[in-house]
N, C-alpha and C positions, 0 to 999 in steps of 0.2 A: 356371292355364293354362301350358302348356309349348310353347315354340316349337321346332319340328323343323326343323333346318337341314341343308343339304347337308354331310355330314361329309367330312373329309379321310381317304381310304381308303388313300393311299400318300404317300410322301414327295414325289413329284413331281407329284401330282394337283393340279390347279387348278380343275377343273370336272367334273361328272358329268351323265349323261343319265338321266332318270327313264324307265325302260323300261316299267314298269307299277306300278299300285297294287294290292296284294292286300287292302287295306282301303279302304272308302269312307266318305264323310262320314256320320256317324251310327253307325258301327260301334263297338261296344265293343272295347277292346284290353287285353291283359294283358301284363305284362312277359315278354319273350321271344318274343312274337308277331312275325311278319314283316310289316312295313308295305308295303314296296315293293322292286322290283328296280332296282338302279342300275348303269349301265354306266360304268366308269371307264376310264382309259387303260390299265389292266392286266386288267380282269376284269369279268364280270357278277356283282354282288355283292348280297346281301340286307341290307336295312335292318331292323335288329331293334329292338324296343321296350325302353326302360329302365324305363318306369313303366306303371301301370294308368291307364285313362281312357277317353275317347270321342274319336274323331277328328272334330273340329269343322269344320275347313276344310282344303282342299288348294289350294295356290297354284301348284304346277308339275304340269301335266297330263302324261300319258304322252307321251314324245317331246320333252320340254322339256329343253334343255341349261342347267344352272344352275351358277354359280360357287360355289366353296367358301364356306360360311358364310352363304349366302343362305337365307332361309326357304322351306321347301317345304310345310309344314303346320302346323296347330295342334292340340295335344292338351289337352282340358280335361275338365270334368265333364259336358259336354253342354248346358249352359245357353247357350253362345255359338254354337250351330249356326246360328241365324237372325240373329245379330248381324253387322252390317256394320262396326262400329267397329273390330273387331280386325284387319281386313285390312291388311297391310303395303303399303309402296310397291311399285310394280312391280319385278320382278327386274331387276337391272343386266345389261348385255350380257355374255355369257360370254366369257372369254378362251380363248386356244388355246395352252396351255402344253405343253411337251414332256413326254414320260413313257414309261415301258416298255411292257408288253404285257398280255393279258386273261385272266379266270378267275372262278370262283365261290367266294365266301367269305362267312360270316356276319359282318355288321358291326353294331355297336350304335350306335343313335342316341339318342333321348330319348323315353320313354314311348309305349306302344302296345298292342294288341288282346286280346280274351279268347276269344270263341267262334271256332272254326275258320272260315276263310273258305269260302264254298261251293265245292264241288269244281270247278264250271265255271270259276271265276275262276282256279284254279290250272292248268287245262289250257292256257290260252293267255293271253298278256298282251293288254291293250287295244290296244296299238300293233300287235301281230301281227295282231289281228282286223281293225283298221282298214286295214292294208296289204293283207291278204288280200281285203277287200271291194273296194278300189281296183283290185287286179290281177285280180279275178274268180276267185280261187283258193278252192276248197272246203277250208276249214281243217281239217275232219274227216279229210281224207286226208293231212295233213301230219304227219310224224314229229317229235316234240318232243325237243330235246336239252338243254333247260334243266333246272333243279333239279326233281326229281320228275317228269320227262318233260314239263314245260311247254313249249309252242310259243312260240318267240321270234321276233323280227323276222328274224333271220338264217335261221331255218328256213323262214319263208314266202318270203323272197327266193330261197332256194336251190331251192325247189319251183316257182318261176315258170318257165313255158315260155319257150324261147329267143326266141320271136317277141313275147312280151309286154314292154311297158316295165317297167323295174325299179321306178320310183316315179313317181307322177304329181305331182311337186313343181313349184311355180311357178318359172319362170325369171326370174332377176333382170334380165337384160339380153338383148336380142334376139340370138340366135346368128347368126354369119356363114354358117353352113350352112343350107340350105333345110330347112323343117320336114319331119319324117319321115325325114331322113337320119341321125339319131342317136337314142340313147336315153340318159336320165340314169340313173346308178346311184349311189345315196348311199353315201358312204364310211362304214365303221364307225368308232367312236371309236379303235380300235386302228390302223386304216389312217391316219386323220388325224394321230394322234400320231406314228406311224412316218414319215409323209411329212415332218413338221416336223423331227423329230430327225435323220433321215438327210440332209435337205437341209442342216441346220446342220452336220452332221459333214463333208459334202463341201466346204462353204463355209469352215469354220473349221480343219479338220485337213488339212494337205497330205499326201495319201496317197502312199505309195510302194508298188510292187507287185514281188514276187519270186516266181518260179515254179520248182518243183523236180519232176523226174520221178524217182519212187521205185520201185525194183524191190521188189514186195511178194509175190514167189513164195513166199518162206519164211514171210512173214506169214500168207498164206492156209493154208499147211500147219499152221503153229502154231495158227491159229484152229480148224482142223478137229480137231486133238488136244484142245484145251480143250473144244470142244463134245462130243466123244465122252466125255470124263470127266464133264462136267456131265450129259449125258444118262443116263449110268449111275448118277449120284447122284440123278436125278429133278429136276434143276434146269434153269433156262432157258438159252437159247443166248446166245452172245457174238457181236456183229456186228463188222465191220471198223471201224465208227465207234467202237464201245466201245474197241477197241484204240488207235485214233488218240487218243481222249480221254485214255486212260491215258498214251500216249506223250508227248503234249503236256504233261500234268501233271508227268511225270518230267523232261522237258526244261526246264520252267520252274522246277522245284525245284533243278536243277543250275545253271541260269543264269537268274535272275530279271529279266534286263534288259528283257524284254518284259511282265513282270507289273507294269505301272506305269500311272499316269495323269498326263497333262500338267496342271499347275496354275500357269500364268502363269510366274513366275520360279523355279519348283521342280517336281520330279517327286515323285509320291506312289508309293513302292514298297510294294506290298501284301504283308503277311505271309502271308495265306492265298491258296491257289491255287484260285479258284472259277470253274469253267469253264461258260460258257453254251453250250447246244446249241440251235441254231435249229430251230423246229418250225413248219411251215405249218399253219394252221387256217382254217376258213371265214371268220373275222372278219379275218384278216390273218396277220402273222408274230409269234410270241411266242418268248421265249428263256428256257426253264427253266434253272436254275443247279445244277450239281453241285458242292456246296461241299466244299472240302478234297479235291479229286479225287486229289491226290498221295498221300493217306493211304489210299485205298480200293483194294480189289482190282479186277481187271477184271470179275469176276462181279458184284461189288457195284455197280460203275458201270453194268453192263448192266441189272441189275434196277431200279436207280433211274431210268435213262434211259427205260426202257420205261414204268415207272409214271407218270413225269411227262409223257411224250409223250401217253400215253392220257388222262390227266386234263386236259392242255392242250386236247386236241381236244374234250373234253366240257365245257370251261370250268369245271373244278373245281379248278384250281391256286389256291393262296393267293398273295397279292401278294408276300409275302416269299420265295416260292420262285422268283420271277423278277426279283430284284433283287440287288445286290451282286456281280455278276460282274466278273471281272478280265481275262478273255480269252474270246473267243467262237469256236466252230467251226460252220461252215455247210457241210452236205453235200448236194449235188445229184446225187450219183453215181447214186442210184436211178432218176433220170429219163434216164440215158444221157448226161448232160452231162460231157464229158471235162475241161473246164477253164473257169473263170470267175473273176471278181474280185468281192469283196464290200465293202460299205461298212462302215467301223468303227462299232461300237455304243458311242457316248460313255457314260461318260467313259473307256472302255478305250482302250488304245493300239494294239491289233492285233486282227485277225480272220483265221482260216485258212479258206480256201475249198477244199473237197475235192471232187474229180471222181470219175468212174467208173473202175474198173479195166478196162484194155484190154490186148490182146496187143501185145507188141513184139518185134522181131527183134534179137537180140544175137549178137555174134561171140565165141565162147569156144573157145579152143585150135584156132582155124582152122575151127571148125564154127558154122554159123548155128543158133541155138536160139531157141525162143519163151519169153519171160518175161512175167510179169504186171506191168504198169506202172500206177502211180497218180500223177496229177499234182495237186499242191497249190499254191495261190497264197496267199501271205501279203500282206495289206494292213496297213501300219503307218503310224502318225502320225509324220511326219518330224520334228516338234517334239520328240518324246520318244525316237525310235529312229532311228539313222542307218543307212545302207545296209549297212555292214559288220556291225553288230550284228544286224540282221535276217537277213543271209545266214548268219551264224554260228549263229543259232537254227535255221534251216532245215537246215543241215549236220548239226547235232546230232540233229535230229528224224529226218532221213533215215537216219542211222547206227542209230538205235533201231529204226526200222521194218524196216530190212533185216536186223537182227540181233534178232529179236523176244524172244529169251530175256532180254535186258537190260531189257525193259519190266517184267518181274515180279520182277527180282532187285534 
């Protein structure tokens, strides 16, 4: 008999949600078969079998939040299916530990499945079907974004009509608002973890904010030249954000003062420059990391950013692709936001908020001219970075962006 426990799928994970079981009690399993889908603080991941056997018991039904190391199932030879003696004590209450963001990855547990699960099981998770029934949604009309096109809970909730309640969950305490004046929307694991981590960041890290208006007229022209060359070579395009990522990496390489983490009575100065690029997905906000960004070309950064952003939205990023960042860039310019402040992503010491490019009037040689202006706001942990150091970083970054040839030389 083998006890299947909730595995630790990331360094910061302390609990997971069983989204669906792809094998049921009595099913034969073979090594390598997928037992269940687990939602972690980082991703939607598949629990894979280590051994052959028969799934004898399931302790954590779909939708159950389970602490790391707690039993979720039993794998045996089939003789214990009707036995009640093997059942463990009830699962302890789950904790709410902080953690990074979400994606799909195959993770190995302990022993599981042989014959393929029926096709209908893979089309939609039990939790998704349950929520669809509660919301009155025809699940056959929902597009699945999970592995193999499976319909997940997020797919069902996204397909819900605006006038329908998000989830018919029981309310713990009577609300102050009259019934019918609100609707409850369950937070995804990513949103819960983000809420906890960012709250802790604001409470523990004294933020300082510095904004700089940068003339990016030459940067836009430089980008057009690069894209013309890439198009001639049959390669993908480079975005303004890709150039900003490269410029930040070059600035940090020249002056690593912000490539640090606060650690009590000391600072940890990171040797590698690993830049996180915030991406909004249906489940919340995730931050894929471009490792060693200072050593990569702008075109390489562009290709990697596109690939990771697409896989993040499809929840196919691996956990290690969203960890280890040393500095984060968040861009809301595509939404027409001209300027904003961002919350530091711990344990990093700084995050750069990038706004939209706007037209600005400048006086040159007695003539009023129109220039392209980009506003960026740096949020820094004042425990690790003082105002002058942060200002110097922005000054160096501005010089790079206003003289873009320096970015690639």
